[in-house]
Structures are given as C-alpha cells and as structure tokens.
Biopython code that builds the backbone (N, CA, C, O; Angstrom):
import numpy as np
from Bio.PDB.StructureBuilder import StructureBuilder

atoms = [
    (1, "MET", "N", (-0.822, -2.463, 8.151)),
    (1, "MET", "CA", (-1.873, -3.289, 8.717)),
    (1, "MET", "C", (-1.257, -4.281, 9.694)),
    (1, "MET", "O", (-0.157, -4.784, 9.468)),
    (2, "LYS", "N", (-1.967, -4.557, 10.772)),
    (2, "LYS", "CA", (-1.490, -5.466, 11.809)),
    (2, "LYS", "C", (-2.606, -6.436, 12.164)),
    (2, "LYS", "O", (-3.732, -6.022, 12.441)),
    (3, "VAL", "N", (-2.294, -7.725, 12.156)),
    (3, "VAL", "CA", (-3.242, -8.760, 12.545)),
    (3, "VAL", "C", (-2.663, -9.490, 13.737)),
    (3, "VAL", "O", (-1.515, -9.934, 13.706)),
    (4, "GLU", "N", (-3.460, -9.617, 14.796)),
    (4, "GLU", "CA", (-3.004, -10.312, 16.005)),
    (4, "GLU", "C", (-3.820, -11.581, 16.211)),
    (4, "GLU", "O", (-5.012, -11.633, 15.908)),
    (5, "GLN", "N", (-3.149, -12.602, 16.734)),
    (5, "GLN", "CA", (-3.832, -13.844, 17.066)),
    (5, "GLN", "C", (-3.208, -14.432, 18.318)),
    (5, "GLN", "O", (-2.045, -14.173, 18.629)),
    (6, "THR", "N", (-3.991, -15.223, 19.031)),
    (6, "THR", "CA", (-3.502, -15.914, 20.222)),
    (6, "THR", "C", (-3.073, -17.317, 19.812)),
    (6, "THR", "O", (-3.830, -18.051, 19.176)),
    (7, "VAL", "N", (-1.849, -17.678, 20.186)),
    (7, "VAL", "CA", (-1.281, -18.995, 19.885)),
    (7, "VAL", "C", (-0.675, -19.552, 21.171)),
    (7, "VAL", "O", (-0.580, -18.843, 22.173)),
    (8, "ARG", "N", (-0.273, -20.795, 21.144)),
    (8, "ARG", "CA", (0.453, -21.390, 22.266)),
    (8, "ARG", "C", (1.938, -21.074, 22.129)),
    (8, "ARG", "O", (2.506, -21.165, 21.041)),
    (9, "CYS", "N", (2.552, -20.705, 23.236)),
    (9, "CYS", "CA", (3.978, -20.411, 23.238)),
    (9, "CYS", "C", (4.762, -21.687, 22.939)),
    (9, "CYS", "O", (4.523, -22.710, 23.581)),
    (10, "PRO", "N", (5.684, -21.655, 21.988)),
    (10, "PRO", "CA", (6.494, -22.839, 21.709)),
    (10, "PRO", "C", (7.496, -23.156, 22.812)),
    (10, "PRO", "O", (8.068, -24.246, 22.837)),
    (11, "ASN", "N", (7.713, -22.210, 23.725)),
    (11, "ASN", "CA", (8.666, -22.401, 24.815)),
    (11, "ASN", "C", (8.003, -23.031, 26.039)),
    (11, "ASN", "O", (8.528, -23.993, 26.600)),
    (12, "CYS", "N", (6.847, -22.493, 26.459)),
    (12, "CYS", "CA", (6.232, -22.969, 27.710)),
    (12, "CYS", "C", (4.804, -23.471, 27.555)),
    (12, "CYS", "O", (4.277, -24.097, 28.474)),
    (13, "GLY", "N", (4.163, -23.215, 26.422)),
    (13, "GLY", "CA", (2.806, -23.696, 26.189)),
    (13, "GLY", "C", (1.703, -22.761, 26.655)),
    (13, "GLY", "O", (0.526, -23.052, 26.443)),
    (14, "SER", "N", (2.047, -21.663, 27.274)),
    (14, "SER", "CA", (1.050, -20.687, 27.726)),
    (14, "SER", "C", (0.504, -19.909, 26.528)),
    (14, "SER", "O", (1.112, -19.910, 25.458)),
    (15, "PRO", "N", (-0.638, -19.247, 26.705)),
    (15, "PRO", "CA", (-1.134, -18.394, 25.618)),
    (15, "PRO", "C", (-0.143, -17.273, 25.307)),
    (15, "PRO", "O", (0.341, -16.593, 26.212)),
    (16, "ALA", "N", (0.147, -17.090, 24.042)),
    (16, "ALA", "CA", (1.081, -16.060, 23.578)),
    (16, "ALA", "C", (0.396, -15.253, 22.481)),
    (16, "ALA", "O", (-0.660, -15.636, 21.977)),
    (17, "GLU", "N", (1.005, -14.143, 22.125)),
    (17, "GLU", "CA", (0.444, -13.278, 21.099)),
    (17, "GLU", "C", (1.323, -13.297, 19.856)),
    (17, "GLU", "O", (2.538, -13.116, 19.937)),
    (18, "ARG", "N", (0.695, -13.520, 18.707)),
    (18, "ARG", "CA", (1.419, -13.467, 17.438)),
    (18, "ARG", "C", (0.867, -12.293, 16.639)),
    (18, "ARG", "O", (-0.340, -12.192, 16.419)),
    (19, "SER", "N", (1.762, -11.409, 16.209)),
    (19, "SER", "CA", (1.377, -10.232, 15.439)),
    (19, "SER", "C", (1.988, -10.315, 14.048)),
    (19, "SER", "O", (3.193, -10.515, 13.899)),
    (20, "HIS", "N", (1.160, -10.163, 13.049)),
    (20, "HIS", "CA", (1.612, -10.106, 11.655)),
    (20, "HIS", "C", (1.642, -8.637, 11.274)),
    (20, "HIS", "O", (0.596, -7.998, 11.164)),
    (21, "LEU", "N", (2.836, -8.102, 11.071)),
    (21, "LEU", "CA", (3.028, -6.697, 10.742)),
    (21, "LEU", "C", (3.289, -6.595, 9.241)),
    (21, "LEU", "O", (4.431, -6.700, 8.795)),
    (22, "PHE", "N", (2.248, -6.394, 8.482)),
    (22, "PHE", "CA", (2.356, -6.453, 7.021)),
    (22, "PHE", "C", (3.170, -5.303, 6.442)),
    (22, "PHE", "O", (3.857, -5.489, 5.438)),
    (23, "SER", "N", (3.111, -4.123, 7.049)),
    (23, "SER", "CA", (3.852, -2.985, 6.496)),
    (23, "SER", "C", (5.363, -3.199, 6.554)),
    (23, "SER", "O", (6.086, -2.750, 5.665)),
    (24, "SER", "N", (5.845, -3.884, 7.596)),
    (24, "SER", "CA", (7.283, -4.149, 7.718)),
    (24, "SER", "C", (7.643, -5.594, 7.361)),
    (24, "SER", "O", (8.808, -5.981, 7.451)),
    (25, "LYS", "N", (6.659, -6.385, 6.959)),
    (25, "LYS", "CA", (6.848, -7.780, 6.559)),
    (25, "LYS", "C", (7.487, -8.611, 7.663)),
    (25, "LYS", "O", (8.402, -9.396, 7.414)),
    (26, "LEU", "N", (6.991, -8.428, 8.895)),
    (26, "LEU", "CA", (7.503, -9.156, 10.053)),
    (26, "LEU", "C", (6.386, -9.906, 10.763)),
    (26, "LEU", "O", (5.217, -9.525, 10.690)),
    (27, "VAL", "N", (6.766, -10.981, 11.452)),
    (27, "VAL", "CA", (5.860, -11.721, 12.326)),
    (27, "VAL", "C", (6.521, -11.767, 13.694)),
    (27, "VAL", "O", (7.657, -12.224, 13.819)),
    (28, "ARG", "N", (5.819, -11.297, 14.725)),
    (28, "ARG", "CA", (6.373, -11.259, 16.081)),
    (28, "ARG", "C", (5.518, -12.143, 16.989)),
    (28, "ARG", "O", (4.302, -11.971, 17.068)),
    (29, "THR", "N", (6.168, -13.090, 17.672)),
    (29, "THR", "CA", (5.502, -13.941, 18.654)),
    (29, "THR", "C", (6.126, -13.647, 20.002)),
    (29, "THR", "O", (7.346, -13.706, 20.157)),
    (30, "GLN", "N", (5.275, -13.327, 20.991)),
    (30, "GLN", "CA", (5.798, -13.030, 22.326)),
    (30, "GLN", "C", (4.889, -13.634, 23.383)),
    (30, "GLN", "O", (3.669, -13.691, 23.225)),
    (31, "CYS", "N", (5.518, -14.084, 24.472)),
    (31, "CYS", "CA", (4.804, -14.724, 25.576)),
    (31, "CYS", "C", (5.090, -13.959, 26.867)),
    (31, "CYS", "O", (6.248, -13.832, 27.264)),
    (32, "PRO", "N", (4.051, -13.449, 27.526)),
    (32, "PRO", "CA", (4.270, -12.742, 28.780)),
    (32, "PRO", "C", (4.595, -13.680, 29.951)),
    (32, "PRO", "O", (5.143, -13.236, 30.960)),
    (33, "ALA", "N", (4.266, -14.955, 29.827)),
    (33, "ALA", "CA", (4.494, -15.900, 30.928)),
    (33, "ALA", "C", (5.970, -16.260, 31.089)),
    (33, "ALA", "O", (6.469, -16.337, 32.212)),
    (34, "CYS", "N", (6.673, -16.484, 29.968)),
    (34, "CYS", "CA", (8.071, -16.928, 30.060)),
    (34, "CYS", "C", (9.051, -15.964, 29.395)),
    (34, "CYS", "O", (10.251, -16.236, 29.361)),
    (35, "ASP", "N", (8.565, -14.852, 28.870)),
    (35, "ASP", "CA", (9.408, -13.822, 28.251)),
    (35, "ASP", "C", (9.980, -14.266, 26.905)),
    (35, "ASP", "O", (11.005, -13.738, 26.471)),
    (36, "TYR", "N", (9.344, -15.219, 26.243)),
    (36, "TYR", "CA", (9.758, -15.689, 24.913)),
    (36, "TYR", "C", (9.496, -14.600, 23.880)),
    (36, "TYR", "O", (8.476, -13.915, 23.948)),
    (37, "LEU", "N", (10.404, -14.436, 22.930)),
    (37, "LEU", "CA", (10.230, -13.500, 21.825)),
    (37, "LEU", "C", (10.872, -14.078, 20.580)),
    (37, "LEU", "O", (12.010, -14.545, 20.614)),
    (38, "MET", "N", (10.134, -14.043, 19.481)),
    (38, "MET", "CA", (10.675, -14.453, 18.185)),
    (38, "MET", "C", (10.128, -13.493, 17.135)),
    (38, "MET", "O", (8.914, -13.350, 16.986)),
    (39, "VAL", "N", (11.026, -12.841, 16.412)),
    (39, "VAL", "CA", (10.645, -11.952, 15.326)),
    (39, "VAL", "C", (11.252, -12.541, 14.056)),
    (39, "VAL", "O", (12.463, -12.739, 13.960)),
    (40, "THR", "N", (10.384, -12.816, 13.087)),
    (40, "THR", "CA", (10.839, -13.374, 11.817)),
    (40, "THR", "C", (10.312, -12.522, 10.674)),
    (40, "THR", "O", (9.335, -11.789, 10.826)),
    (41, "SER", "N", (10.969, -12.630, 9.536)),
    (41, "SER", "CA", (10.444, -11.999, 8.330)),
    (41, "SER", "C", (9.355, -12.912, 7.784)),
    (41, "SER", "O", (9.264, -14.078, 8.168)),
    (42, "THR", "N", (8.535, -12.380, 6.891)),
    (42, "THR", "CA", (7.494, -13.227, 6.306)),
    (42, "THR", "C", (8.097, -14.317, 5.424)),
    (42, "THR", "O", (7.413, -15.279, 5.073)),
    (43, "ALA", "N", (9.368, -14.173, 5.066)),
    (43, "ALA", "CA", (10.070, -15.211, 4.308)),
    (43, "ALA", "C", (10.624, -16.309, 5.217)),
    (43, "ALA", "O", (11.110, -17.329, 4.729)),
    (44, "GLY", "N", (10.552, -16.106, 6.549)),
    (44, "GLY", "CA", (10.997, -17.128, 7.488)),
    (44, "GLY", "C", (12.361, -16.896, 8.106)),
    (44, "GLY", "O", (12.817, -17.730, 8.889)),
    (45, "ARG", "N", (13.030, -15.801, 7.788)),
    (45, "ARG", "CA", (14.349, -15.514, 8.381)),
    (45, "ARG", "C", (14.170, -14.981, 9.789)),
    (45, "ARG", "O", (13.312, -14.132, 10.031)),
    (46, "VAL", "N", (14.977, -15.473, 10.722)),
    (46, "VAL", "CA", (14.919, -15.004, 12.107)),
    (46, "VAL", "C", (15.621, -13.656, 12.204)),
    (46, "VAL", "O", (16.786, -13.520, 11.830)),
    (47, "ILE", "N", (14.893, -12.658, 12.711)),
    (47, "ILE", "CA", (15.428, -11.316, 12.878)),
    (47, "ILE", "C", (15.922, -11.137, 14.312)),
    (47, "ILE", "O", (17.009, -10.607, 14.543)),
    (48, "GLU", "N", (15.116, -11.584, 15.266)),
    (48, "GLU", "CA", (15.468, -11.472, 16.677)),
    (48, "GLU", "C", (14.837, -12.638, 17.416)),
    (48, "GLU", "O", (13.716, -13.040, 17.103)),
    (49, "ALA", "N", (15.553, -13.187, 18.403)),
    (49, "ALA", "CA", (15.023, -14.301, 19.181)),
    (49, "ALA", "C", (15.526, -14.225, 20.608)),
    (49, "ALA", "O", (16.692, -13.918, 20.858)),
    (50, "TYR", "N", (14.630, -14.509, 21.539)),
    (50, "TYR", "CA", (14.989, -14.579, 22.948)),
    (50, "TYR", "C", (14.083, -15.623, 23.575)),
    (50, "TYR", "O", (12.861, -15.474, 23.570)),
    (51, "ALA", "N", (14.673, -16.670, 24.112)),
    (51, "ALA", "CA", (13.896, -17.751, 24.699)),
    (51, "ALA", "C", (14.588, -18.244, 25.948)),
    (51, "ALA", "O", (15.385, -19.180, 25.881)),
    (52, "PRO", "N", (14.301, -17.636, 27.093)),
    (52, "PRO", "CA", (14.930, -18.087, 28.328)),
    (52, "PRO", "C", (14.501, -19.521, 28.646)),
    (52, "PRO", "O", (13.348, -19.905, 28.450)),
    (53, "GLY", "N", (15.434, -20.274, 29.126)),
    (53, "GLY", "CA", (15.135, -21.657, 29.501)),
    (53, "GLY", "C", (15.396, -22.669, 28.416)),
    (53, "GLY", "O", (15.357, -23.869, 28.690)),
    (54, "ILE", "N", (15.663, -22.243, 27.189)),
    (54, "ILE", "CA", (16.000, -23.179, 26.128)),
    (54, "ILE", "C", (17.525, -23.280, 26.072)),
    (54, "ILE", "O", (18.224, -22.280, 25.907)),
    (55, "ASP", "N", (18.013, -24.483, 26.211)),
    (55, "ASP", "CA", (19.455, -24.722, 26.221)),
    (55, "ASP", "C", (19.972, -24.722, 24.784)),
    (55, "ASP", "O", (19.655, -25.626, 24.011)),
    (56, "THR", "N", (20.758, -23.722, 24.427)),
    (56, "THR", "CA", (21.267, -23.612, 23.064)),
    (56, "THR", "C", (22.314, -24.670, 22.739)),
    (56, "THR", "O", (22.562, -24.929, 21.561)),
    (57, "HIS", "N", (22.930, -25.285, 23.727)),
    (57, "HIS", "CA", (23.956, -26.297, 23.483)),
    (57, "HIS", "C", (23.369, -27.550, 22.841)),
    (57, "HIS", "O", (24.087, -28.288, 22.166)),
    (58, "ARG", "N", (22.085, -27.801, 23.039)),
    (58, "ARG", "CA", (21.503, -29.008, 22.442)),
    (58, "ARG", "C", (21.320, -28.871, 20.937)),
    (58, "ARG", "O", (21.108, -29.871, 20.252)),
    (59, "PHE", "N", (21.398, -27.638, 20.406)),
    (59, "PHE", "CA", (21.263, -27.409, 18.981)),
    (59, "PHE", "C", (22.601, -27.412, 18.259)),
    (59, "PHE", "O", (22.632, -27.378, 17.029)),
    (60, "MET", "N", (23.688, -27.450, 18.983)),
    (60, "MET", "CA", (25.018, -27.381, 18.370)),
    (60, "MET", "C", (25.652, -28.744, 18.269)),
    (60, "MET", "O", (26.774, -28.868, 17.777)),
]
sb = StructureBuilder()
sb.init_structure("model")
sb.init_model(0)
sb.init_chain("A")
sb.init_seg("    ")
for serial, (resi, resn, name, xyz) in enumerate(atoms, 1):
    if name == "N":
        sb.init_residue(resn, " ", resi, " ")
    sb.init_atom(name, np.array(xyz, "f"), 0.0, 1.0, " ", f" {name:<3s}", serial, name[0])
structure = sb.get_structure()
C-alpha cells in the first residue's frame, strides 16, 4: 500500500511529495523544485539523502 501527501520541502519550502510505502516500511520525501530527496525507514533511520544547497559543514 502507498499513501501520498503534499508537504512543504524542508530544503526550499516548495510543494514536495511524501510517499509512505507500507510494504517496504519506507517514507520518501522528494521535491522537484530543488531536487531534495530523503528516504527514511518508518523507525526514523535515514536510508538515503540528497539535499543540494545544504552545507554539510555546518552540521559537523
């Protein structure tokens, strides 16, 4: 089963798509405006992430 919803992109604020993929226990958020992608497990573990424009050095 797959449930889709429209959310605001955490990277740029544009409308993005969030898909809850229950069969694989994943949540995928993607934004066509800025190419943001975040795939997490339903437990909250990050599986894959791509966020152009976010400076990773500020998190270290």
